[in-house]
N, C-alpha and C positions, 0 to 999 in steps of 0.2 A: 668636497666633502658632500655637499649639500645634492648632490649630482649621480654619487655612488647612492646612496645610500634611496635612492629614491627609485631611482633603476633596481636597487634589490626590492626595494616592500615593491616596484610592479614581476620583478620574478618570481619572488614570493606569492602573489598571489593570485598571478597563472599558474603555476604548478599545481595550485592546492586547488583549481577547474579540473588539472586537466589528470589529477590521482585520486576527486571525491569520487567513495560512488554513488552513482547514476538509480537509480528506485521508479518503479510506476506502478501504474495501478490499471489493471486491463481486463478489459469485458471481449462478447463480441464483435460484429463492426456494424450492431443495429444501435448500442447503448448510443446516448447523445454525449458530450464532455462534458465532466461530471466538480462539483465546486469542492476546496480542500473539507468547509466542513456540510458538505453530503456525502460525501466518502465516510466523515466521519459518522456520519446520524447511522448511513448503513451501515458500515463495522457493528457499531451499536443497537443494530438493530434497534431504531426508532424512524428509523427510513423503512417500510417495503419493499410498497409500488412506486415506480414509475412510471409512466406514459405506459395504466394498463397494463404492465411486464414487469411482474413480482420476480422482489430480485434476490438474489443466490448468494449471501456471503463469503469468500475462500477463502484461511486463513492457510499459512504456516502451520508446519509439527512449532506446540510452545515453547520449546527450546533455536527454534534456529533462528539468525544472527538476523537475518532482514526480517524476520519477521517483530519482533525487538528493535531495530530501527522503525521501521509500521506505529508498530506502538508508540515510539518515544516521539517518532518526530505525527504523524501525522493522529493521532489516536489522541495524545498527548497522555498519555498515562502509560505508571513506570506498568507490570507483572501483577507484583500486589494487589496492584490497587485494580487493575482488570476484572485478576480474579475477585480480590469482592462484592464488586462493582453485578460476573455472572451468580456470581450467590448473592444478590437481591434480587438478583433478576430470577432468577430460576425459579422462585415461589411467587412470581409474576405471571410465567408458563412462556419462559422467556428461554430460551438455549441461543449458547454462544454463536458464531460460527464456525460452519464445518471445516475441518483440518485436512491437507493433503499431505505428503511426503517432502514432495519438490517440486522445481520453480515446473521443470514441465509437467506433472501432473497437472494445477495449481492452471495455466494453458493451455493443455486438453480440456477440462473439467469450462473452462472460463464458451472454450473455441467450441464442443458441439456444446453448453443448455444454458436460454434462453434467459440471460437476465444475468448472468454468470455470471460477480464482483471477486478479481482476486489483483494481489503484487508479487513483484518481482526481481525479481535484480536486474535492468536496462541491460546485460551484456547478455541476457539469456535473451532478450527477446526477438522476436520474430514480424513475418507480414502477414503471421497467421488470425491475429488480437491485435483489437487497436489497442490506444496509447487512452484515457481517459484522464491522467495528474502524471507529474509526475516529481520525484526531488531527488536534493539530492542533502548528504552527508560532508 
C-alpha cells in the first residue's frame, strides 16, 4: 500500500510540472540575466538604468491573465495594491510601465528597443528575444 501511495505522489508531482504554466521575462540580446529582486525593482521603476542602458519596462494590458500572474508572483502585489502604489508614485513624478496589447507586441518592442524588458507566456517564446528570468504557476 505504501508503494502505491509513493508512486501516486510521484505521478502527481510530475504531472503538475508538465501542466504548469511557464512564464519568462525577456529583453534584447544585450541585456544580462536579472534576479527576481532586480526585475521587481525595474517594473516598480526603482531601477531605471543597468550597465549604462536606460531600462524600459513593458507590461501587458491591465486585466491580461499573464500580467496578473506576473504581478502576483514576481512583483508580489495584487491589482489593487499595485494601483495604489502607482497613484502614490504619480505624485512623485513617476508613471507606470508602458502597456502592450499582446505577447507579440511585447516581443516586437523588446526586440527593437534597447533596454526594453517585458514578460510573456513561455509558449510564445522564440529565438528573437533573450530570456532573463523564468517562473512557473
